[in-house]
C-alpha positions in Angstrom: 40.1 -4.1 79.2 40.4 -6.5 76.6 43.8 -8.3 76.5 45.2 -9.8 73.1 45.0 -13.0 74.3 40.9 -12.5 74.5 41.2 -11.4 70.3 43.5 -13.7 69.4 41.3 -16.4 70.7 38.2 -14.5 69.0 40.2 -14.5 65.6 41.3 -18.2 65.7 37.6 -19.0 66.4 36.4 -16.8 63.4 38.6 -18.3 60.9 38.0 -22.0 61.9 34.5 -21.1 61.3 35.3 -19.7 57.9 37.4 -22.6 57.1 34.2 -24.6 57.9 31.9 -22.5 56.1 34.4 -22.9 52.9 34.4 -26.4 52.5 30.4 -26.1 52.5 30.2 -23.6 50.0 32.4 -25.8 47.6 29.4 -27.6 46.1 27.5 -24.8 45.8 30.0 -23.0 43.6 30.5 -25.8 41.4 29.8 -25.3 37.4 26.1 -25.2 36.5 24.5 -27.9 34.3 23.8 -26.6 31.3 22.2 -29.8 29.7 18.3 -28.6 28.7 17.5 -32.4 28.8 18.2 -32.2 32.5 17.3 -29.1 33.5 14.6 -26.4 32.4 15.9 -23.1 31.5 14.6 -21.0 34.4 16.2 -23.7 36.8 19.5 -23.4 34.7 19.6 -19.9 35.5 18.6 -20.1 39.3 21.0 -22.3 39.4 23.5 -20.0 38.2 22.5 -17.0 40.0 22.8 -18.9 43.1 26.0 -19.6 42.1 27.2 -16.4 41.1 25.8 -15.4 44.6 28.1 -18.4 46.3 31.1 -16.9 44.7 30.3 -13.6 46.1 30.1 -14.7 49.3 33.0 -16.9 49.1 34.9 -13.6 48.1 34.0 -11.8 50.8 34.9 -14.6 53.4 38.8 -15.1 51.1 38.8 -11.5 52.4 38.0 -11.9 55.8 40.1 -14.8 56.4 43.1 -12.4 55.0 42.3 -9.8 57.7 42.4 -12.1 60.4 45.7 -13.9 58.7 47.6 -9.9 59.2 46.0 -9.3 62.7 47.5 -12.7 64.0 50.2 -12.3 62.2 50.5 -8.5 63.7 50.0 -9.9 67.3 53.0 -12.5 66.7 55.4 -8.9 66.0 53.8 -7.0 68.7 52.3 -4.4 66.2 48.4 -5.7 66.6 46.4 -2.8 68.1 48.2 -0.1 66.1 47.2 1.4 62.7 48.6 0.2 59.4 48.2 4.0 58.0 49.4 6.2 61.2 50.6 3.6 63.7 48.4 5.2 66.4 46.6 2.8 68.2 43.0 1.5 68.1 40.6 2.3 70.0 39.9 -1.2 72.2 36.0 -0.7 71.5 36.6 -0.6 67.6 38.7 -4.0 68.0 35.9 -5.3 70.6 33.4 -5.1 67.9 36.1 -6.6 65.0 39.4 -7.8 66.1 40.8 -8.1 62.6 40.3 -4.3 62.0 44.0 -2.5 60.9 43.0 0.7 60.8 41.0 3.5 63.5 38.8 5.1 62.6 40.2 8.2 61.5 42.0 6.7 58.6 39.0 4.5 57.8 37.0 7.3 57.4 39.5 8.9 55.0 39.7 5.8 53.2 36.2 6.0 52.2 35.9 9.4 51.6 38.5 8.1 49.2 36.9 5.7 47.6 
C-alpha cells in the first residue's frame, strides 16, 4: 500500500522537474527573428514551427503543474485520493500511475464521453 507521503514526494519531484524544463524552454519560445537578411525563408518557417511546438509543450506543462499544485493542496486539506466530482475514493493503482489525478475512473470516463 502506497502512502500519501510517497505520492507527495513524487509530486514534488515532478513539480521541480517541470519548473526546470520550463526554465530551459524559455529560449525556445522567444520571438523568432524575421529579418530576411539574417535568416532564409525556410529557416524562419522552421524556427516559427519550432517556437509553436515549444509553446504548446509549455502549455501542457503548465496544465500538469496546476494539477500537481491542486493535488498537493488536497493533501494538505486531507481531501487527497477522493474524486473531485463524486467524492468516491480514487483507486490506488490509478494514483500510482499518476498521483496528480483528481477523478475516479468512472468520472474520468464520463467526462471523456462528454467531450
